[in-house]
C-alpha positions in Angstrom: -7.7 3.1 -17.4 -9.7 0.1 -17.2 -8.4 -3.3 -16.1 -9.6 -6.6 -14.8 -8.4 -7.8 -11.3 -8.5 -10.4 -8.9 -9.8 -8.9 -5.9 -10.2 -12.0 -3.7 -9.8 -15.7 -4.1 -12.7 -17.7 -5.4 -14.5 -14.5 -6.1 -15.6 -13.0 -9.7 -13.0 -10.9 -11.4 -13.8 -7.1 -11.3 -13.3 -4.3 -14.0 -11.4 -1.5 -12.0 -10.3 2.0 -12.9 -6.5 2.5 -12.2 -4.2 5.3 -13.0 -2.5 5.4 -16.4 1.0 4.4 -15.6 3.8 6.9 -16.4 7.5 6.4 -16.9 9.4 6.7 -13.7 12.7 5.2 -14.7 14.6 6.4 -17.8 14.4 2.8 -19.2 10.6 2.5 -18.8 8.3 1.9 -21.7 4.5 2.0 -21.2 2.4 0.0 -23.5 -1.4 0.9 -24.3 -2.8 -2.5 -24.4 -4.8 -3.5 -27.4 -5.6 -7.0 -26.4 -4.6 -9.3 -23.2 -4.8 -13.0 -23.1 -5.5 -14.9 -19.8 -3.4 -17.9 -19.3 -3.8 -20.7 -16.7 -1.4 -19.2 -14.3 -3.9 -16.3 -13.9 -6.6 -18.8 -13.2 -4.5 -20.6 -10.6 -4.3 -17.1 -8.9 -7.9 -16.6 -9.1 -8.7 -19.9 -7.7 -6.1 -19.4 -4.6 -4.1 -22.5 -5.8 -0.8 -20.5 -5.5 -1.7 -18.2 -2.7 1.0 -19.4 -0.4 3.5 -20.2 -3.0 3.4 -17.1 -5.1 2.5 -14.4 -2.8 0.4 -12.6 -5.2 -0.7 -9.2 -3.7 -4.4 -8.5 -4.2 -5.9 -6.8 -6.1 -3.9 -8.5 -8.9 -4.3 -7.3 -12.6 -4.5 -10.2 -14.9 -3.4 -10.4 -18.6 0.3 -10.7 -19.0 0.2 -12.0 -22.6 -0.5 -8.6 -24.2 -0.3 -6.9 -27.5 -0.5 -3.0 -28.0 1.3 0.2 -28.8 4.1 2.3 -27.2 2.1 4.9 -25.3 5.2 6.6 -23.2 8.9 6.0 -23.0 11.5 7.1 -20.5 14.3 9.6 -21.4 16.9 6.8 -21.9 14.8 4.7 -24.3 16.2 4.9 -27.9 15.1 1.6 -29.5 11.3 2.3 -29.7 9.2 5.4 -30.4 5.8 6.6 -29.0 2.9 5.4 -31.3 1.3 8.1 -33.5 -2.1 6.7 -33.4 
């Protein structure tokens, strides 16, 4: 799947291919992202302002304000179902 990552402080973001996540815990839910917002926190990370404080490991995938569909669920998940589209 494609994602946008911080690969180095004060560098341009890069589109990267990473493996599609799979549930590894019985309570995992994997969401297929339809849209993701970028907040100021992600920009602070990109600019290196929080490098010492947050200890973010690079590369770092940005976009935690997401909307999407349930793609996969763990064996113990009962309150959501996989999307049919």
